[in-house]
N, C-alpha and C positions, 0 to 999 in steps of 0.2 A: 504494500500500500504506500503510495507516495504522499507527500506532505499536503497537497491540495485535497486529495481524497480524505485523509485523516481530518483535516480542518473542517471540511464541509460536513462530514459525518458528526463531528463534534458540535458544530453549530446546530444541526438538526436535533441532536440529542439534548443539547442545552435548552433550545427553544421549546421543545416538547416536554421537557422535564423528565427524561428517562435516565437510567443508569448508563454509564459509559460502556460501550461495546454492544449495546442493545440494537443499534441501528447498523445495518450493513448496506452495501451498495445496491442490493436487490430489494431492499425494503421499500414498500409502497408508502409514499408520504401520506396519501389519503387514508390508507388503512390505519395509520397512527391516530386518526381522528383529529387531524390538524385542521384548524379553521383557516379561512382565507387570510385573516389578520395575522395568524402565526406564520403563514407562508410569506406574507409581505415582510414580517419581521426577519425571517431567515434571509430573504433576498436583500434587505437593507444591510444586514450584517455582512453578507458576502460582498456586496458592492463596496462597502467601506473597507473591508479587509484587503480586497484585491484591486481596488480602484478600477472597477468595471461597471458597466451599466447593462443590467439584464433587460431583455426585451419586455415590453409591457404585458405581452401575453404569457409570459413565463409562469405567472400565478395559475394559469388555467391549463397550460400544455405540459408542464413537467409533472410526471406522476411518480417517478422513483428517484431515490438518492443517486443512482447511477446516471440518470438523465440530467440531473442538476449538476453533478460533477462534470459530465461531458460538456454541458453548456458553458460552465465557468472556464474549463480548460480551453475551449474554443475562443472565448472572449479574451482570455489572457494572451493566447497566441496571437490573436489579431492585434491586440495592443502592442505587443512586442514587435511584430512585423511593421506596424505603423511607425513606431519609434525609430526603427532601423531605417525606414524609408525617408524619414524626416532628417536624420543625421546624415 
């Protein structure tokens, strides 16, 4: 598990109020009983931590922790590529 995966699983666990290690990449966020407000809270934490901007529809389209991790990794990569292009 890489650092991004670990951090995002930790954010989900923290926001939902579960014990560490309870959430895995295959965990369905909706099955955790997470409200849309909690999903927004997760997204805001992720955006702040990684300096990325999640798409507005992420609240509705991301169903699993793995999908959330993949979305964040794509955004981080895009930001890095953009930074390289500017320099």
